[in-house]
C-alpha positions as CSV (number, residue, x, y, z in Angstrom):
1,X,-7.3,-39.5,70.0
2,X,-3.8,-41.6,70.4
3,X,-4.4,-44.1,67.1
4,X,-2.0,-48.0,68.7
5,X,0.2,-49.1,66.0
6,X,0.5,-53.1,64.8
7,X,4.1,-52.8,66.4
8,X,2.2,-51.6,69.4
9,X,-0.1,-54.0,69.3
10,X,2.1,-57.5,68.9
11,X,4.8,-55.8,71.5
12,X,1.7,-55.9,74.0
13,X,1.2,-59.4,72.9
14,X,4.4,-60.5,72.5
15,X,4.8,-59.6,76.1
16,X,2.2,-61.2,77.7
17,X,2.5,-64.2,76.2
18,X,5.6,-64.8,77.0
19,X,5.5,-64.3,80.6
20,X,2.2,-66.9,81.1
21,X,3.4,-70.7,81.8
22,X,1.2,-72.2,80.0
23,X,1.6,-70.8,76.3
24,X,3.9,-73.6,74.6
25,X,3.8,-71.7,71.7
26,X,2.6,-68.2,69.6
27,X,3.3,-67.1,65.5
28,X,1.1,-64.5,63.9
29,X,-0.2,-65.8,60.6
30,X,-2.7,-63.9,58.2
31,X,-1.4,-62.0,55.6
32,X,1.5,-61.1,57.9
33,X,3.4,-64.4,57.2
34,X,3.0,-64.0,54.1
35,X,4.5,-60.4,53.8
36,X,1.3,-59.4,52.9
37,X,-0.2,-56.8,55.4
38,X,-0.4,-53.4,54.7
39,X,-2.5,-50.4,56.4
40,X,-5.6,-52.2,56.8
41,X,-4.5,-55.8,57.8
42,X,-6.3,-57.5,60.6
43,X,-3.8,-58.9,63.2
44,X,-4.3,-62.3,63.1
45,X,-2.3,-64.3,66.1
46,X,-2.1,-68.4,67.1
47,X,-1.3,-69.3,70.3
48,X,-1.3,-72.6,71.7
49,X,-1.5,-73.3,75.1
50,X,-2.2,-75.7,77.1
51,X,-6.0,-77.1,77.5
52,X,-6.4,-76.1,81.4
53,X,-4.6,-72.7,80.9
54,X,-7.1,-71.4,78.0
55,X,-9.6,-69.2,79.8
56,X,-7.2,-67.9,81.9
57,X,-4.5,-66.9,79.6
58,X,-7.3,-65.3,76.9
59,X,-8.0,-63.5,80.3
60,X,-4.5,-61.8,80.5
61,X,-4.3,-60.9,76.6
62,X,-7.4,-59.1,77.0
63,X,-6.6,-57.7,80.4
64,X,-3.1,-56.8,78.6
65,X,-5.2,-55.0,75.5
66,X,-6.9,-52.9,77.5
67,X,-4.5,-51.6,79.0
68,X,-3.3,-50.5,75.8
69,X,-6.0,-49.0,74.7
70,X,-8.4,-48.4,77.9
71,X,-12.2,-47.2,76.9
């Protein structure tokens, strides 16, 4: 079983989000925003997206994450 690293996960999210025209901004929050992340930290991502593109954006992000870790 391959483990997905934090770096891989963030890279996939960044790549997916930067190609969605409706995304106005995105950033990582939570413990990473304060330099307190560790091996057990989750990934908290905030995305500002046009109201009429929320569902499509979720679908694209979910597809990107599924490709990273199918199953």
